[in-house]
N, C-alpha and C positions, 0 to 999 in steps of 0.2 A: 503494499500500499504506500510506503514512504517513496518508493520509485514514481509510483503514479501521480502523487501530489507534487512531486519535483517537476515532472513533465508539464503538468497543469500550471504549476507556478512559473515555468519559463515560457510558456505559451499565451499567458494572460494578455499580453499587450498586442499579440496579432490574431489571437483566436477568432474574433468577431469576423474581421476581414476574410481570413482564411476559410472559413466555414460557409460564409456568403458566397465567396468565390467558387466553391464547389457545389453549390446548390443544395444546402441542408435543408430538406423539407419536412422532417420529422416533428419538430416543434409546432408547426402550423397544423399539420395533420392530427396531432394529438390533442391540441386546444380546441381545435373545432369539433371533434369527436366528443370531447368532455362536455362541451356547451349543450351536448343534447341529452346529458344525464344529470347535469348538476345546474342549480341556480347560480347565474353570473355574479350574484351578492353574496354568496358564500365564501368564507375565510379559506383560502388556498395556501399551502405550504409548498413552494417550489424547491423540492428536495434535491440538493446537488445543483443549485442554480447556476453554478459557474459565472459567467460574466452577465447574465440575465437574459439571454437569448430565448429561453423558454418563458420567462416572465413577460417578455415583449409579444411572444405569441399568444400567450393567455390574455393580455390586454387587448390585443387585436380581436380576439374572440368573445370579448365583453367582460371578462373577469376583472373585477375592481379591487379587490381586498387581497393583496398578495403578500405573503412572507416569504424570504429566502435563506436557505442555509447552505453552506458548502464546506469541504474539509480544506480547501486551498485559500489562503488569505488573499493572496494576489487576484485570483478571480472575483471572490467575493468583493474587493474594493472596486472592481469594474462594475459589478452589479449595483453597489451602493451608488457609484456615480450616475446611473441611469435614473436614479429616483423614482423607481416604479414600485418599490416594495415598501410597506409600512415599517418594516423591521428586518434587519438580517443578522445573522450570527454565524460565527465560526464554530462548526461542529468538529467532532473527532470521530474516528471509526468506531470507538467504544461508547461514544455519548453523543447523541443526535441533538441534545439540548431542548426537548420539548416534551411535555406529559402526554400519556395516552388519552386521546380524545380531544386533545386541543383543536385539531383540524378535522374537518369532516370530509376534506378533499386533500390528498397529497399526490403531487405529481413528482415523477423520477424521469425526466426527458433525456434519454442517452446516457442514464447514470448507471443502472444495474446492466453492465455490459462488458465484454472483452475491452480491455484497456482502460476501463474505469472501475466500478466498483464490483466486487466479487458476487457471485450468486447468493452467498450467505447473507447479504445485505436484505434481500427479499423479505425473509421470515420476520425480522425486527421491525420492518415498515408496516408490513400487514399487522404486527401485533399493536402498533400505535394507533390504530383505527377503532373506533367504537363501532357497533352493530350498525349497518348501513352505511358506513363510510366508504369512500371510493379511493382507490388508487390507480392512477393512470400511469403507465410507463411504456417503454418501447425497447424493443430486441431488435438490433440491426441484423443483417444476414449472417455475419460471423458469429454473432451470439447465438442465432438460431441454430447454427451448426454444433454449438457447444452442448453437449448434453447436460453438463452441470446445470446450466441455466434452465433448461427444459425441466429438469428433474425438480429444481427448487420451485418453479410455478406449479408444476404437476402435484407435488406434494402438499402445498397450501391448497390447492382445490381438493384433492382427495382426502385431505384431513378435515374437509368441511369448515374451513376457515374462511374461504372467499368463493365466490363464483365468478366466472368470466362472463360479464355483460356486454363486451364489445371487444372484438379483435379482427383487425383488418391488415393486409399486407399491402403496401404501397411504397412510394419513392422515399429514399432516405438522402442519398447523396447522388446528385444528377451526373456530376463529372466521370463517375466510375459505375453508374447503373446499379448501384447499391440499394436494396429496398430495406424496409423495416417493418415489424409488426407493432401496431399500436394497440396496447391491451388495456382495458378498463375493468378492474377487479371491484366487487362489492363485498364488504366484509359481512359475514354471516354470523 
């Protein structure tokens, strides 16, 4: 995890421009899908908010009450500068920094994936939701090919913790023709 944090810390200054140039489509796809299942005035936690690209997509989809957290201080500073979050905080892999039930909706846009957070991040996020809460996340094609991530999701579903209420494959990075699944889970 320390290596991943270092990569994102070094990438913070150029991240937005680089992913925009690549045609990063998942944030808008996820935000638009989420708007079909959640009121846009609900408090949303943009978990792993990075520089705030996901928060910007959530705003475009009409969500108005956003908080953000990230493990990379440099990325979080960029998100703060955007001014779209009510509050932000620096989380750690062992302390997410919020109590169970604080948020009815949590997004993890491109967060639980190869090169970012491990599959083991999914169960603690699910556990932070009260009954009926939503977790919106994405798995890009390389992540979908890694059985660890598929098993983590399948376990949460088969254990009766969540149900998949939306799942759709679509464009992720235009420049390489990579896709992603946008997934919305409801806590049972």
